[in-house]
N, C-alpha and C positions, 0 to 999 in steps of 0.2 A: 424508469428502467425496467421494473418488473412487468409492467404492461407490455412493453416491447418484447421482452423475453417470452412471456406467455403467448403473445400473438405469433411470434416466430415459431414457437414449438407447435402451436395449434395448426398453423397454415402451411408448414413445411414438413411433410412426412419423412423426409430424409434426415431431419435433425433428431438426435437422440437426447431426450430429457435427462438421461443418466450421465451425459457427458458434457455438461455445461461448465465452462471455465470463465474466469475473469482475468484480464491482463491490462496493465497500464503503467505509465510512468509519472512520477511526480504527483500532480493532482489526480491523474488517472489511476495511479497506484492507491491513493487515498480512497477513491471511489471503489476500486476493486476490493480493497480490504474491508470496506463497509459492506459490500455485497456478500462476501463469504462469511462475515460475522453476523449480519442481520438476516440472511437467507441461507442458512447452512444446509437446508434440505434441497436447495436448487443448485448451488454452485459447488462443484466437486473438486476444483483446484484453482489456485490463483498464482500468477507470476507477476511480480511487480518490480519496477526499477525506481530506485531512490524515492520511495513513497513517504508521504507525510503520515505518521502513525499516531502522533500525540501532539495536538496543537498546543496544549498547555506547556509542554517542555520545549517548544520551538520558538516562542516569543523572543528570547534573548540570544538565540543561537543561529538564527537565519539572517541572510542579507535582505530579506523581504518581510520584516515584521508586520508591515501594513497588511499583508495577505492574511496573517493570523487574525487580526482585528476584523477584517472584512468577512472572512469565512465564518466568524462567530457572531456577526451582526453588531459588533461593538464599534464605537468611535475610535478612529486610529489615533493612538497615543504613542509617544516615543519614550515613555517612562514604563516602569514595570506595571503590568496589569494588576488590578486589585483582586481580592479573593474571589469575588463573584465572577469576574472574567476568567480566572483560572479554572474555576469549577465548571462554568459553561463550556469552556474550551475542552476540558477533559471529557465531558459528556458528549460532545460533538465529534469526537475522534474515534477512529477504528479501534483504538486501545480499549474503549468502553465496551466493545463487543468481543474481545479476544477470547473470552472464556467459552463462547459459543461456536468457535471455529472448529469444524470437523475436517475440512478440506486440507490437503497438502498445500503448503505455501513455499514459493521460491522468491527470495529477496535478492536483487542484484544491486550492489551498493558501490558508489564511487567514493573512494577513501578521502578525496579532497573536495567533496561537494560542500559548497557554502550556502547554496540555496536551501536544500533539505539536508541538514547535517547527518552524517552517517550514524550518529547516536539514535536517530529516529528508528532506523532499521534494527539496530542492536537491541533497543528496548523491546521491540515487537518480537524479535527472534528469541530473546530470553524469556519473555512472557509465554510464548508458545512452547518452548523447551520445558519450562517449569510445569506445564500441563501435559507433558509427554505427547505433544502434537507433532505431526510430521512437518518439519520445516528445514529448508536448506538456505544457506546464505553464501552467495558468491561475492567476493570482495575484489574490487578493481582498484588497486593502489594507484595513486597519482592520477586518478580520473575524477572529473568534476560531475556536474549535474547531468550532462548529456551522455556520459560514458563514451565519448567519441574521440578522446585524445589519441588512441591507438586502434588499429584494427582489432586488437584483442577485446577491447571494451565493447565495441559495436558487434563485431562478428561473433566472438565467443558468447556474448550475451544472447544474441538472437538464436544461435545454435542451441544453447542450453535451455532457452525458453521452449523451443520446439521439442527438444528431447524430454523436458519436464512434462509437457502436455501429452506427448506420445506415451509416456510411462504412466501417467496418472489419470488419463481420461479414457 
């Protein structure tokens, strides 16, 4: 990703290196939060929808526990992970980099999401708040993973993402 960002900034003079943001949902949110945590000098804002923030706390709460095992390179089990798997999962999660985040973060959360439980966003939100970081969380009650149950989930979400980037980049 960073090679692509560097190339785009070098070869496209109309792009502003001081206004690079990350945006994604679900696994894309997971990747976006990794970017703002691991490259805080590059990414100046992140807007994410129902992101995975901490694989270690997701194993028993998601409807796709196999994703957790796959993402961490473990054999898929349907029992509780062992201590080594929990430790590896924590280190592979955006939460491992939360203390380095300097960019404003917008979290859009479906209150009834079973794929990526809302607790994932809450954990990240409180970790950022604890560090006095700039973070906002928009909660869409009765919305699931896609935030598409009502026009409010989709439309309001997209408008707020645009507004967030306009304000922060």
